[in-house]
Each structure stands twice: as structure tokens, then as C-alpha cells.
C-alpha positions in Angstrom: 56.0 3.4 12.0 56.6 6.6 10.1 54.4 9.7 10.2 52.7 10.7 7.0 54.2 13.8 5.5 52.1 16.3 3.6 52.7 16.3 -0.1 54.7 19.2 -1.6 51.7 20.4 -3.6 49.5 20.6 -0.5 52.1 22.4 1.6 52.7 24.9 -1.1 49.0 25.7 -1.5 48.6 26.2 2.2 51.6 28.5 2.4 50.3 30.5 -0.6 46.9 30.9 1.1 48.3 32.0 4.4 50.7 34.4 2.8 47.9 35.9 0.7 45.7 36.3 3.8 48.6 38.0 5.7 49.1 40.5 2.9 45.4 41.3 2.4 44.2 41.5 5.9 40.5 41.8 6.9 38.1 43.1 4.2 36.3 46.3 5.1 33.0 47.1 3.2 33.0 50.7 2.1 29.6 52.2 1.3 28.9 53.5 -2.2 28.8 57.2 -2.5 25.7 58.8 -4.0 26.3 62.6 -4.4 23.4 63.0 -6.7 21.0 61.9 -4.0 22.4 64.5 -1.6 22.2 67.3 -4.2 18.5 66.4 -4.9 17.7 66.2 -1.1 19.3 69.6 -0.6 17.3 71.1 -3.5 14.0 69.7 -2.2 14.8 70.9 1.3 15.5 74.4 0.0 12.3 74.5 -2.0 10.3 73.3 1.0 11.8 75.9 3.3 11.2 78.7 0.7 7.6 77.6 0.2 6.9 77.4 3.9 8.5 80.8 4.5 6.5 82.4 1.7 3.2 81.0 3.1 3.9 82.0 6.7 4.9 85.5 5.6 1.8 86.0 3.5 -0.5 88.6 5.2 -3.6 86.9 3.8 -2.9 83.8 5.9 -4.5 85.5 9.0 -3.3 83.0 11.6 -5.5 84.5 14.4 -8.6 83.6 12.4 -7.2 80.1 11.8 -6.6 79.7 15.6 -10.0 81.0 16.4 -11.9 78.6 14.1 -9.7 75.5 14.6 -11.5 74.3 17.7 -14.7 76.3 17.4 -17.9 74.3 18.1 -19.0 74.9 14.5 -15.8 73.2 13.3 -15.8 70.4 15.9 -19.4 69.5 15.1 -18.5 69.3 11.4 -15.6 67.0 12.2 -17.8 64.7 14.2 -20.3 64.5 11.3 -17.5 63.9 8.9 -16.1 61.0 10.9 -19.6 59.6 11.4 -20.3 59.8 7.6 -17.0 58.1 6.8 -17.4 55.3 9.3 -21.1 54.6 8.4 -20.4 54.7 4.7 -17.4 52.4 5.0 -19.2 49.9 7.1 -22.2 49.8 4.7 -19.8 49.8 1.7 -17.6 47.0 3.0 -20.3 44.6 4.2 -22.5 45.4 1.2 -19.4 45.0 -1.1 -18.8 41.5 0.3 -22.4 40.5 -0.6 -22.2 42.1 -4.1 -18.8 40.4 -4.7 -20.1 37.0 -3.7 -23.1 37.6 -6.0 -20.7 38.6 -8.8 -18.8 35.3 -8.4 -22.0 33.2 -8.0 -22.7 30.6 -10.7 -26.3 31.8 -10.6 -26.7 34.0 -13.7 -29.4 36.2 -12.2 -27.3 37.1 -9.1 -24.2 37.6 -11.2 -25.9 39.9 -13.7 -27.7 41.9 -11.0 -24.3 42.5 -9.2 -22.7 43.5 -12.5 -25.5 46.0 -13.2 -25.2 47.4 -9.7 -21.4 47.9 -10.1 -21.9 49.3 -13.6 -24.3 52.0 -12.4 -22.7 53.2 -9.2 -19.1 52.9 -10.3 -19.8 54.4 -13.8 -21.5 57.6 -12.6 -19.8 60.5 -10.7 -20.2 60.6 -6.9 -21.3 64.3 -7.2 -24.1 63.3 -9.5 -25.2 60.6 -7.1 -25.2 63.0 -4.2 -27.3 65.5 -6.1 -29.7 62.7 -7.2 -30.2 61.5 -3.6 -30.4 65.0 -2.3 -33.3 65.9 -4.6 -34.9 62.5 -4.7 -38.1 64.1 -3.4 -38.5 65.8 -6.8 -38.4 62.5 -8.6 -40.4 60.4 -6.0 -42.5 62.8 -3.9 -44.1 60.1 -1.8 -43.0 56.5 -0.8 -46.0 54.3 -0.6 -46.3 50.6 0.6 -49.4 48.8 -0.5 -50.8 46.5 -3.1 -49.5 47.2 -6.6 -51.9 48.4 -9.3 -54.6 49.1 -6.6 -55.5 52.1 -4.4 -54.8 50.1 -1.2 -52.1 51.7 0.9 -50.7 50.4 4.2 -48.5 53.4 4.9 -46.9 56.3 3.1 -44.3 58.9 3.9 -43.1 62.1 2.3 -39.7 61.4 0.6 -38.2 64.7 1.8 -39.0 63.8 5.4 -37.9 60.2 5.1 -34.6 61.0 3.4 -33.1 64.3 4.8 -29.8 65.7 3.7 -27.6 63.6 6.0 -29.4 60.4 5.0 -29.2 61.3 1.3 -25.4 61.8 1.8 -25.1 58.5 3.6 -27.0 56.6 0.8 -24.9 58.2 -1.9 -21.6 57.6 -0.2 -22.5 54.1 1.0 -23.8 52.8 -2.3 -20.9 54.3 -4.3 -18.4 52.7 -1.9 -20.3 49.4 -2.1 -19.6 49.2 -5.8 -15.8 49.9 -5.4 -15.5 47.6 -2.4 -17.2 44.8 -4.3 -14.5 44.9 -7.0 -11.7 45.0 -4.4 -13.2 42.0 -2.5 -13.7 40.1 -5.7 -10.1 40.6 -6.6 -9.0 39.5 -3.1 -11.2 36.3 -3.3 -9.9 35.4 -6.8 -6.3 35.8 -5.5 -6.7 32.8 -3.2 -5.8 29.5 -4.8 -8.8 27.5 -5.9 -7.2 24.5 -4.2 -7.9 26.0 -0.8 -11.6 26.0 -1.5 -11.6 22.5 -2.9 -9.7 21.2 0.1 -12.2 22.9 2.5 -15.1 21.4 0.6 -13.5 17.9 0.7 -13.4 18.2 4.5 -17.2 18.8 4.5 -17.2 22.6 5.1 -20.1 24.5 3.6 -19.5 27.2 1.0 -20.4 30.0 3.5 -18.1 28.6 6.2 -15.3 28.1 3.6 -15.6 31.7 2.6 -15.6 33.0 6.2 -12.9 30.7 7.6 -10.6 29.9 4.7 -10.9 32.3 1.7 -11.5 35.8 3.3 -8.7 35.6 5.9 -6.2 34.8 3.1 -7.8 37.4 0.8 -7.4 40.2 3.4 -3.7 40.6 2.5 -4.9 41.8 -0.9 -8.0 43.6 0.3 -6.6 45.7 3.1 -4.2 48.1 1.2 -6.8 49.3 -1.4 -9.6 49.3 1.2 -7.4 51.6 3.4 -7.0 53.9 0.5 -10.8 53.8 0.0 -11.3 54.8 3.6 -9.1 57.9 3.2 -10.7 58.7 -0.1 -14.1 58.4 1.6 -13.1 60.8 4.3 -12.2 63.4 1.7 -15.3 62.6 -0.4 -17.5 63.7 2.4 -16.6 67.3 1.5 -18.9 66.9 -1.5 -21.9 66.6 1.0 -21.8 70.5 1.1 -23.7 70.3 -2.3 -26.8 68.9 -0.5 -26.5 71.1 2.5 -25.1 68.6 5.0 -23.6 69.3 8.4 -20.1 68.0 7.7 -16.8 69.9 8.1 -16.7 71.4 4.7 -20.4 72.5 4.9 -19.9 74.3 8.2 -16.7 75.9 6.9 -18.5 77.1 3.8 -21.3 78.5 5.9 -18.8 80.4 8.1 -16.8 82.0 5.2 -20.0 83.1 3.4 -20.7 85.2 6.5 -17.3 86.7 7.3 -15.7 86.4 3.8 -12.4 85.0 5.3 -12.2 82.2 2.7 -8.5 81.4 2.8 -8.1 81.1 6.6 -11.1 78.9 7.0 -10.0 76.7 4.1 -6.7 76.2 5.9 -8.7 75.2 9.0 -10.5 72.5 6.9 -7.2 71.4 5.4 -5.6 71.0 8.9 -8.4 68.8 10.1 -8.5 66.7 6.9 -4.7 66.1 7.2 -5.0 65.2 10.9 -7.8 62.7 10.2 -6.1 61.1 7.3 -2.9 60.7 9.3 -4.9 59.0 12.1 -6.5 56.7 9.7 -3.1 55.7 8.2 -2.1 54.1 11.6 -4.6 51.3 11.7 -4.1 50.7 8.0 -0.4 50.1 8.5 -1.1 47.8 11.4 -3.6 45.7 9.5 -1.2 45.4 6.5 1.5 44.1 8.8 -1.1 41.8 10.6 -2.4 40.2 7.5 0.9 40.3 5.6 2.7 38.1 8.1 4.6 35.2 6.5 4.9 37.0 3.1 8.1 38.5 1.9 8.1 42.0 0.5 9.3 45.5 1.1 7.3 47.2 3.8 8.3 50.8 3.6 7.3 52.7 6.7 8.3 56.1 8.2 10.5 54.4 10.8 12.4 52.5 8.1 12.9 55.7 6.1 14.2 57.5 9.2 16.5 54.6 9.9 17.8 54.6 6.4 18.4 58.3 6.5 20.3 58.0 9.8 22.5 55.2 8.5 23.3 57.1 5.3 24.4 60.1 7.5 26.5 58.1 10.0 28.1 55.6 7.7 30.4 58.1 5.9 31.6 59.4 9.3 32.3 55.9 10.5 34.3 55.0 7.4 36.3 58.2 7.6 37.2 57.4 11.2 38.4 53.9 10.3 40.5 55.3 7.4 42.2 57.9 9.7 42.8 55.2 12.4 44.5 52.9 9.9 
């Protein structure tokens, strides 16, 4: 028996491949240089340092006054009222918005038209106008009466100004305004879910309410959470308008303080510090919820950690490549 010999063509190809591999060696990936990015980063850093130095050296900053009022009881009470108004308004807005969104999508024309009119009124008028209207509702409706219509029979009655004080008026304005925006956000989230999901749930005998609660809303949360998180942060800042109706929120207390001591800029900086701190805290659960309901979906999730990691890699990669080049 004779051993099979490789054909000349195959042997020549293998020798060419091995010779080419010996000549080239291992391939090293060299990162692409971006000098324009570094120039832009340096310019932004210089502008930031210059602006910070200019602000800190300004004699009108009055850091002692900022430190005095930062944790003063007047300021802390305003922070508590601001957080309470934000939480209560968002809870009323989200749950009410779900109801209005379901009414908006209802095949019943009466419910659908009523939801459309509600959204049209409260989303189409400025929040400041609504705050002033509810703050002075007593001038429009002096007394709230419950009785038999078109008769003089009254079961009970209250003065409107006593029933709706400044804080309740602010809560009504903020909650109803948020309800209109939340309804549109929830409606968009519900419509983003494939109709086949609802049809499959109905074919299994699930009721429409159970289908909405167990099938549609959990999938719609991926679309609802990001804009609703932004609405929460916007609501926190919108509470500053409550100062128009003499509420007890952070901005109202700050305004009351600087009308007495005339230190406007330092006290506005105190309010800005607290608003920035609260919005930063609210961003943490928003990012967690976005990751929680975004599981299983591909997409770029840009976080502070990923940005820091990218910056670290961009700094260390040129140093590593230079070390490899010097070693070779």
C-alpha cells in the first residue's frame, strides 16, 4: 500500500499561507486618534474653570449667608413641602392619568370625548394660569353647596376659601395639570404594545381590566418610565410657581426671606443648591426603573459610569499602545 501524497497545488497553497503568516505576525489593533475631541474637551474645561473662578471670586456671592440659610428651619420646611407637593401631585397625576388614558382609548364615545376635553383644557392652558385660578377660586365660587338642584334645600355648605387653602389649591393645579400630560404618556405606552398581546390574553379568557394590568401595562412601562421620570423632575421644579399663591414651598420661603433682608442672590443660590440636590436624587430611581423595565431590549444605555469608563479607556489606550510600540 502506498501513502497518499498531497497534490502540488495544495502543498504550495499551505506553504504560501504559512509564509505569509510568518511575515505578518500577530495583528495589533491601534486605536484611532481624535485630536479634535481633546481640543474641544480642553476648551470646555478652561471655560468651566474660568466661570467657576469668576463666580467664587464675586463679592456679591456672600458665602456666609448661603451657609447660614442652607440648613435653616425656614429652608428645610420649604424643602419638605416641596417634596410633599411633588410626590402627591405625581401620585395623583399618574393614577389619574392612567384612568384618563383608558377613557381616551375606550370605544365608548362619551368617555373618549370627555377624556379629550380634559386633556385639551389642562394641557392647553399654562400651569401658572391654573395655579392662579385655583388660588383665587373663592372669588369665582364663594361657597360650595351640596343639596337638591334648583331648590333651596341644602345638606351642607362650606366657604370655598376655607375648603381650598393655598396648599390644596397648589396640589389641585399641579395634580390636574400632570394628569393631562401623564394621560398622553400612558396612552402612547399602551399603544406601543402589539395588539396581538391583548388578543391573545382575551383568547385565554382574561378580562379587559386584568389584561391591562397583567399584560399591557408591564410591557408599556418601558416606554412610559423615561418621560414619566422627566415629568417628575419637571414637577419638582414647577412647585416653585406655588409662590404665586403664597404656598409654603421652598421658593415661597426663600422669597419671604429675601424680601426681609434683601440678600436676593445668596438666597437664590440656596434654592438652586436644594433643587439640584433633589433632582439628582430623583434621577437615581429613574435610571434603576429604566434598567429594570428595559431588560431584554437592546439599545444604548448611557450612564455616568459608562461615560467615566469611556474617558478612562481613551486616556489609557494611547499610553498602552506607545508602550507596545517601544517594546517592539
